[in-house]
Phi, psi and omega in degrees: 000134180277138174275140176265119177284145178299140180267149173282167177301320180295322179293320178295319180296319179297316179298319178298313180298321179296325180283319191255332186251015181290148177296144179239158177297321179267112185297340179289340180263353180284133178252134175239138181279136170236137176240119182214141173266131178237160180290162185306317185290326176295320178296320177297319178298316179299315179298315181295314181297317179299315180293313183297315183279344180070032180232158180297154180302323178302318179293322177300313180297316180299317181292320179296318179294318177300315181296313182293319179296322179297321177298316179297314181298320180293335183272349183253158179292147180305325183294342181268352185299315180298318178297323177298311180295331179272006179060035182260353179231156174227167178294143179295141180305138178087344182294319183296318179299321178297313182297321181293327179290321183274348183285000000 
């Protein structure tokens, strides 16, 4: 019988990443880690939505991003879609402030 040596924190973290963040054939199943600091109120919104909808916070973020991206795609010309997906275009300066006023 093999003895299991205690793992260091780094070894446990590496094993977790290998299990959960590994590339998959189906890109919809691939998980990538994002680390971001958000303001307190945004975190509260995420917590409330997750609780109310009964879904994990990750799902709330994914659905919100899908919805917002669809709005952006609907607002741009079809000829710009490929550039958008290739990260070659950005919103024109001042446009976001305009959109926030009308939203």
